[in-house]
C-alpha positions as CSV (number, residue, x, y, z in Angstrom):
1,M,42.0,126.8,188.9
2,R,39.2,128.0,189.8
3,T,37.5,127.1,187.1
4,F,38.9,123.7,187.4
5,F,37.2,123.3,190.2
6,F,34.4,125.1,189.7
7,T,33.9,121.7,186.7
8,L,34.7,119.5,188.6
9,I,32.6,120.6,191.1
10,I,29.3,120.9,189.1
11,G,29.9,117.7,187.1
12,I,30.2,116.2,190.6
13,F,26.3,116.7,191.0
14,T,25.4,116.7,187.4
15,T,26.7,112.6,187.5
16,T,24.7,112.2,190.7
17,A,21.5,113.9,189.4
18,H,21.6,111.1,186.8
19,A,22.8,108.3,188.9
20,T,20.9,105.0,187.6
21,T,17.6,103.7,189.9
22,V,18.0,99.9,190.8
23,E,15.2,97.8,190.2
24,R,14.5,94.2,192.0
25,Y,12.7,91.9,191.4
26,T,11.6,89.0,193.6
27,D,9.0,86.4,191.5
28,P,5.4,86.1,193.2
29,A,5.5,82.8,193.2
30,M,8.7,82.9,195.3
31,A,8.2,85.8,197.4
32,E,6.0,83.6,200.0
33,A,9.3,81.5,200.3
34,N,10.6,84.4,201.9
35,L,14.8,83.9,200.5
36,P,17.0,86.3,201.6
37,F,17.6,86.9,197.7
38,S,15.9,89.3,194.8
39,Q,16.0,87.0,191.6
40,A,17.2,89.9,189.1
41,V,18.5,93.7,189.9
42,R,18.5,95.6,186.8
43,V,20.8,98.5,187.1
44,G,20.2,99.9,183.6
45,D,20.3,98.1,180.7
46,M,22.0,95.5,182.0
47,L,20.0,92.5,184.1
48,Y,21.5,90.3,186.8
49,L,20.1,87.1,187.8
50,S,20.6,85.7,191.1
51,G,21.9,82.3,190.5
52,Q,19.0,79.5,190.4
53,I,18.2,75.6,190.4
54,G,15.6,73.5,189.3
55,N,13.1,74.0,192.3
56,V,9.1,73.7,190.6
57,P,8.1,77.7,190.6
58,G,6.3,78.3,194.4
59,T,8.3,75.6,195.6
60,L,11.7,74.5,197.6
61,D,11.4,70.7,195.9
62,L,14.0,69.6,193.3
63,A,11.9,69.0,190.2
64,P,12.1,64.9,189.3
65,G,14.2,63.8,186.3
66,G,18.1,63.9,188.0
67,M,20.0,66.5,185.9
68,E,17.9,66.6,183.0
69,G,14.9,67.2,184.5
70,Q,16.7,70.1,187.1
71,A,18.4,71.7,184.1
72,R,15.3,71.9,182.5
73,Q,13.5,73.4,185.2
74,T,16.2,76.0,185.7
75,M,16.7,76.9,182.5
76,D,12.4,77.7,182.5
77,N,13.2,79.4,185.8
78,I,15.1,81.8,184.1
79,Q,12.8,82.3,181.4
80,T,10.7,82.9,183.8
81,V,12.5,86.0,185.2
82,L,14.2,87.3,181.8
83,E,10.6,87.3,180.3
84,A,9.2,89.2,183.1
85,N,12.2,92.0,183.4
86,G,11.1,92.5,179.3
87,A,14.0,90.3,178.0
88,S,15.0,86.3,176.6
89,F,17.8,83.7,176.4
90,A,18.6,86.0,173.0
91,N,19.5,89.6,175.7
92,V,22.0,87.0,177.7
93,T,25.2,88.3,178.4
94,K,27.3,85.6,180.7
95,C,26.3,82.4,183.1
96,L,27.7,81.3,185.0
97,V,26.3,77.1,185.1
98,M,27.5,75.7,189.1
99,L,27.9,71.5,189.0
100,A,27.8,69.3,192.0
101,D,28.9,66.8,189.6
102,M,31.0,67.2,186.5
103,S,30.7,63.9,185.3
104,Q,27.5,65.2,183.8
105,W,28.8,68.4,182.0
106,A,27.9,67.5,179.0
107,D,24.6,66.0,180.2
108,F,23.3,69.7,181.6
109,N,24.4,71.5,177.7
110,K,21.8,68.6,175.8
111,V,19.6,70.8,177.5
112,Y,20.9,74.4,178.0
113,V,22.1,74.7,173.9
114,A,18.4,74.5,172.8
115,Y,17.9,77.9,175.0
116,F,19.2,79.6,172.4
117,E,19.8,80.0,169.1
118,P,22.6,78.1,166.9
119,G,25.0,79.8,167.4
120,Q,23.8,82.8,169.5
121,F,25.8,81.4,173.0
122,P,26.4,83.9,175.9
123,A,30.5,83.6,177.6
124,R,29.7,81.6,180.4
125,S,32.4,79.8,182.6
126,A,31.5,76.6,184.0
127,F,32.6,74.4,187.7
128,G,32.5,72.1,189.7
129,A,30.2,72.9,192.9
130,N,29.3,71.3,196.6
131,G,27.0,71.3,198.6
132,L,24.2,73.5,196.2
133,A,21.2,74.5,197.6
134,L,18.9,72.9,198.6
135,G,21.1,69.9,197.4
136,G,20.5,70.4,193.9
137,A,22.5,69.2,190.6
138,L,23.0,72.6,189.2
139,E,22.6,76.2,189.6
140,V,22.9,79.3,186.6
141,E,23.3,82.4,187.0
142,C,22.8,84.8,184.0
143,E,23.0,88.6,182.7
144,A,21.2,89.9,180.2
145,Y,21.9,93.3,178.5
146,L,18.4,95.1,178.4
147,G,19.5,98.0,175.8
148,D,19.2,98.3,171.9
């Protein structure tokens, strides 16, 4: 019994000593906005991106062009955060898409698919949402795997 507890205690200290660090990232262009979240958080080999909207970088102004313009800007914003963290859309494993108007789902998809290699899409969920940030047409949140 003594050996069991000794092994357990050593295991706990070993696990604590190897705890993964948490790294936070906010694009310098957005830092001045002083928003209450990080644009991405890395834990181990996983990168978790906050929801991105179609705002013009460095501003809280939405890109012109309705769904298409905001969708393209949203995906470009995601790409910027991915690249700043050594990743690309090829690393994205999951996306969560929130649309202010579900009837624009197909319009969003026309833009979305262009950012991935054909047939190499991440897992994804989508739902309609009322009252997205800044009155935007959409918001997209992603996770990416940065290992191997």
